N, C-alpha and C positions, 0 to 999 in steps of 0.2 A: 608939684611932682614934676620931675624932669623927664625927658624922653626915654632915658634908660629905665627909670622906675616904671613908667607907663608901659613899656614893652614887657618888662618882667611881670607886671600885674596882668597884662593881656595874655601872656603865655600861661600864667597860672590859671586864669579863667578858662582858657581853651583846654588845658589838661583836665580841669575839673569837669567841664562839659563832656569831654570824651569819656572820662571815668564814669560819669553818670549814665551816659548813653549805653555803655557796656554792662554796668552792674545793676542799674535800676530794674530792668525787667526780671532778673532773677530774684531780687529782693521782693518785688511785688508778688511774684509767684510764691515764694516761701511764705510770706506773710498771709497771703490768701489761703494757703493750705493750713497754716497754723490757726487762723481765725475762723476757718470753716465758712468763709464768705469771701466774695471777691473784693479785693482792695483795688481801687481804681487809681490810675495814674494821676487823675485830677485831685486825689486826696494827698498827694505829695507836693510839698511846697516847691516853688521854683527856686533856683539858686539865689536869686535876689531876695526872695522871701526868707530863705534859710539864713542869709547874712543878717537880715533884720531881726529874725527870731533870736539869733545868737547875741545880737546887741541887746535885745530886750531881756533875755535871761541874764546876761552879764550885768545889766543895770538894776537887777532886782536885789533884794537884801537876803536872798536865800542862803548865802554863805554864813550869815550870822543868826539866822532865825530858822532852826530846824530841830526835829526830834529824831534821834537815832535809836534803832532797835536791831539787835543782831540775833541770828538763829543758826545753829548748825544745819547744814543742808538736809540732813535726815529728818529734821523737824520743820520742813518747809510748810507743812499744814498750819503751824503756828503763825507763820508770816501771812499766809492766806487768810487766816482768821482775823488778823489785824487789818488787812486790806478790805475785808467785807464791809466795814463801817463806811467805806468810801464808795460803795457800789453805786449809789445814785449819781455821784459825781463822775465816776468812770464810765457810766452808761452813756453819757453825753460825749460830744466831740471835744477832744483834747489834742494837744501836741504829743506825739509819741516819737521818741528818738532811740535808736540803737547806736551807741557811740561808734562802733566800727564803721557805720554807714553815714554818720552825721554830716560829713562834708557834702554828701550828694543827696541825702534824703532825710527829711523830717516829715512825718505824716500828720495829717489833721484828720483823725479818725475817732470812732467810738472806741474808747480805751478799755471797754469791759473785757477785751481779750487779754488784758493784763491779769484780771482776776481768774480767767479761765485757763490761761496758757502761759503764765509767767515763766515757768521752767523752760518751755520750748523757745520762748523769746530770748531768754538768757543763753540757751544753747546756740541759737542762731547768731547772736552777737559775740558769744564766748566770754562775756563779762557783765554787762549791765543793761538796764532799761531805764529810760527817763520819761516821765510824763509831767506835763505842765498844763494847767488850765489855760484857756484862750486869753485870759486877762493877765497872765503871769503873776497871779496872786498866790497860787497854791501849786504844789507839785509833789512828786515822789521820785525817788531813785530806788532801784533794787540792784545791788552789786553782789557779785560772787567773787570770793577770794579765799586763799588758804591762810590758816593761822592755827597756832597751837591753842586748843580750847579744852577746858576742863569740863568733862561731862561723864556722868555715871561712874564717878570714882577714879577717873584717869584723865590725864592730859595727853592729847595726841594731836598731830596735824590733821585738821579737818577742813572741809569745804564749808565756808561761812556765807550765809546770805545776810546782807545788811540792808535794812529798810530805813530810808531817810525820808522823812515827811517835811515838806516846806509849807509855809503860809499858816496864818492863824486859824483859819477855818478848818483845814484838814488836820492840822496838829491837834486842835481841840477835840475833834471827833476820835482820832486814834488814841490820844491820851486818856479819854474817857473810857476806852475799852480795855485799858491796862489793869 
C-alpha cells in the first residue's frame, strides 16, 4: 500500500470513529429501551472486531446454504412462531447487527430480544436484522420489503417480512416446524 492509499484508509478510519462516537450512544439508548434492559457499550464490538466479524461472515457458506420463508407483515405472528423453535439459541449471546448501523456497531448480546421485539428492531433499522451465532455456523436475517403479494383472493403491494435461516442446525430446527 502506498502513502496515498494509507492516507485514504486513515481518513476513512477517522471518519468511521467520529461517526461511531456521535451515533453509538443513541443506538445503545434505543436498543436498551427496546430490550427493556441496559445494553452496555462493552457489548458492542470495537471497529477492529467489526472488521474481523465481517471477514468471518463473508467467509461463511451462508450465501449458498439457507432456508427462506416469507410472510406478509400483517402475519408477523407466523414469523415469530417459526422463530420460537430457536428460542434456546437466541437466549444465549449472539452477534446482532442492524445493517443501517453495521459499520459502527455490531452487538454481542443475548439475542432473545429478536423474539420479543423484532418489529421494533426492524423499525429502528428501517429494513433488517441479522443474527449470527458466535461460531459463525448459524444465523438468521429478517428483512422488510414491499412486493406484490397474493393473499385473501387479491394481489396487492404489501409489506413482506422475509426470514432467512442459515446453518444446518438452525435450518433443521426451523424446517421441522414447517
